[in-house]
C-alpha positions, 0 to 999 in steps of 0.5 A: 515564490521567486519574488522574495529574497532567498531565505537563509538555509538551515545548518547541517548537523543539527535537528530541525525543530519547530516551536509552533504549528504555524512554522511546520510544513508537511509535504509528501513527494509523489511520482512513478518509480524513476521520476527523480523524487529521491534525487530531488529530496537530496537536492532540497536538503543540500540547498537548505544546508542540511547536508554538506554535499549532495545527498550526504550527511556526516556519516557519509550516508544519504538522507533518503534510500539509506536502507541496505535493501534499497541499495541492492534493489536500486529503488525506494521501498519505504517511506522516509522522512527528511526534515529541513529548515527554510525561511524560519519553517521546519519542512518535513519532506516525506519521500515515498516509493514510486513502485506500485508494490509499495503503495502502502508506504505512499498512503502513509505519506499522504496521511502524514502530509498536508500537501503533495508535490507530484514529481513528473519526469520530462522524459517519461511523462505522466503515468496512469497510476500517478493520475489516480493518486492525483484524483485521490488527493483532489477528492480530499482537497489536498493542495498539490503542485507539480515538479518537472524533473529530468530536464537534462535528458535529451528531447526533454521539453518543459513547455510540452510537459506543462501541456501534458500536466494540464491535460492530465491534472487540470480536469475541467480547468486546465488553467488551474495547472500553469508554470510559475517559471520557465527554464533557461538553457545554456549553449548547445553541447556536442550532442545538440542538447542545451542544458538548463542553467537557470529559470526566469520568474513569470511574475517577477520577470527576473532571471535566476541563474544557477550556472555558477553553482549558486542561485544569482538573480539578474535582469532579463535580457531583451531577447528573453522577455518576449519568450515569457510574455504569453505564459506570463499573461496566462498565469496572471489570468489563472491567478486572478480567476482564483482570487477572492477579490472579484474586482481584480479581473475587471481591473486587469482587463481594463488595462491596470497593471496588477501589483506583483505582491498582490498576485503572489498573495492570491497565488499562495492562497489559491495553492493552499486552498488546493484550487491552483496547482503551479508547475515548477522545474528542477534539475540536479546540482552540478558537481561541486554546486551548492544548489540544485536548479529550482530548489530555492523556488520549490522551498519558497513555494512550500513555505509560502504557498503550502498550508500549515497543520493549523489549516488541515482538518484532522481525521475523525476520532472515537473512543476505543469502544467506538463512541464519536468524539470531537475532531482534534484541533491542532494545538500544542496545549490540547489533548494528545492525539497522534498516529503511528505512520510507519513502524520499523525495527532497528538492530540497536534500539528496537522498534522505532515508530514514525509518529504524526502529532495531530493535537497536543505535545509528545514528550520523551518518557511519558506514558501514552495509550496505544489503540489499534484497529485490531486487523486480525484478518491480516495477522495483526494482533488486537491491542489497547494498552498503556505504554511508556515511550522512549526518546524522541528523535528527528530522523536524517538518513541513518542518524537519529537526532534527539528532540526535546518534544514534538508539538501538534503538526510535527512528525518525529520518531518514537523509540521503545513502543513495543506494542504499537503498529503502523496505523495505531493511535497514541493518546492520553492514558486518561482519555484513550482515543482511536483515529479513523484508519486510512485506506490500505490496499488489500494484498492479493498475491499469495506467498506460501512459505515454510521454515528452512530449518528447525532453527528457522522454525523457532524464529519464524513466528516472531519474525513474521509478526514483526513484519506484518506489524511494520507493514499493514499491506501484508496479511498473514494467514494459516490456511485451515484447509491447505495447512499452508502458511501464506504471506499475502503481498501486493506484488513481486517486489513487495514479496522480494522485500519481505523475504529479504527482511526476514532473512537480513533483519530477523535472521529467518531463512524460509523456503517458498513453496507452491501455493495451494488452493482448497480443492474439494471432492464430491460424488458424480453419481449415486453409489453404494459401498460395504465396509467389513472390518472383521479380525479374529486373532485370539483374545478380544476381536473386532467385528463391524459390517455396514452398508451405505449409499452415497448420493450427490447433493447440491453445492454448499450442502456439506455432508448429510448422514441419514440412518435407515437401519431397520431391525437393529442390524446395527445396534443404536449405540454404534450408529454414531460410530459409523457416522464418525468414521465416514466423516473422518474419511470424508475429511481425508478425501476418497480419491485425490486427498481433498475433503469430500463435500456435498453428499448424503451418506445413508446407512442401510444395513450392517451386522454386529457381534455381541462381544467383538463389536466396538466403537472403533470397529464401526468407525473403521467399517464406515470409512471402508464403506465410503472408500468402496463406494468412491471406487465404484463411481466418478469422483469430481474435483471441485475448485474454488471460484472467486468473484472478481471486481476489476476497476480499470480505465475505459481504454483497458476494458477490452484487454481485461475482459479478454484476459479474464476469458483466457483464465476460464473466467465468466464476465457477469457484468460491467458498469460505469464507476465514475468518469472514464472508469469501468467496473468489470465483474467476473467469476474466475477459478482461484487456481487461475488468479494466483498471479493476477495482482501482477498480471493485471498491472501489466495488462492495464499499465498499472492503472487497474485495481481489483478485489476478490471474494469467495463465491463457491466451489464448482466442478473442475473440467475433467481434463484438468482434474485428470492432470492433478490426479496424475501429478499426485500419483507421480509424487505419491 
């Protein structure tokens, strides 16, 4: 970590490989959109010798953000893996999207990684969403470090950013978040900004100069040492406070000079335990440079301070039937337990699965058991099958570099797993296992779609099934009440990417139509109706007359049919026919075309003909009677009401409650949900929250979360109901 000799970089053009879990490091990059994660990945690949020039591989593509959709949208929309070699280790760098709509890709990266690099922009600071991810990592003890980027920006201040990071991430112990290096600045330019040209190591007190395009080590000048003294002393005290050697603090306070190697060893152990979080600086490489500023230091931190897969506890496993099994041990010769972290489709090789192996070794062309969690509520097919896998490869941009095997702790791409979906478990066919799923956000933005043409309709089902197989944060629903095909997404950008993938990847053009909520109708008062269906036109006629009374019932009662006919006015065999007719008409609606609910329909009287009465005639008469009763009374439109549970930081409780009130919502309670967080519970009409997934993000600055569940149907305000009736009349 700045105190070791620079390692020899890897070689461009060949696959990074690992022969033992101890030589693997899996690290995920986390940060808000625009923080510089992808630029940092490309700089690390350049420094490690994995690319020939910044961000480029042999075919001219980039190692990250190589998808055409990412090029068009100018941002990351999916998880990407960039493996590099450094100091005898294979480093699997997992670059995640920073935009909130693609949090599913972030969670997949967190699942596959053993440590996290939080990338923070010196020009933008730390946003609330990044703080929330930090807290999630802290809850499971994941080791973390912080990288400050955009130091080249005007008014960028590394010292101020370290203070902000300590405040945001340090919690009760800000001394657990401290810098390992301070940036060195060159001469001021015409704009008055002094660019970063190198770093000075606080422990080694050595200067690492990148001004020439390559890292060069030198002695600090006499004017530089006083600048780092205070930061160095604080860093040493922070490391000693985390040391397992209880005598170290007494020796330090007694004036003893602690050996740098001892400090570095204690620092690495504290980082691997997740109790100390170093702050580093990074700046992009200059034109023609072979190394970006701070990239060597970052690679040294990853290889020296971040844990190996051997130090991570794997997720719990069960049999597919739910019987608990021992937690997998990271051993190449153990039983196979692996997980599909991401699924994608390639137009040439078909489905490609990104797999993290937790135990055992994965070999090409072997048969494995694929177990899924059966998320049928999200449109995912349940599956529990044996499959023969294809080739193993290591991804690098658009390239796939062949691997002979993938050992425990490593990550690789697997071809031809036709049934496997994101989140599935791969295990031995003779000992099927299922890993506990990771948490995924519930998609809450509805997108109602229909095929653009008959040709698209033929391909729509397959295209959608592939889409949800790749992305478990999407949910496909065929709404039985509105008869709409609805794709539930996380936000507008998520929706746009889904439509683009349907069009460009699967050749399906769809039209977006307004999303409907499942309205209902009910009677406002008791009413009577007479249904008369009499036709005499020669031959066999039709004769049926019935009289009914319709009375409203309490919400949730459904439709109740009561027979009060006396004297055989309606023959017994035709009473079920009347009920069938009124129920069929109720399903079609009596005013605005929405199903009728919560009424009691009482058959009072009627007439029949000995020859011309029939089942069909009394069904028709029942329907006519119900329509006549509806014409004589006020019909209420019922709208679905959802129960919302909104979790927000305390600072945003007021704006959130005000926004809910503006949606005709009723706040039914609030409660503390952890330090600085409040859970707001409210009941809101569903017609008012179609875009709440987007609007809450705006109101809470990206820090709010919510879930929803159906509560009940209740009468819609008359003025709104009248508007809906008027719009239906215009379109009729």
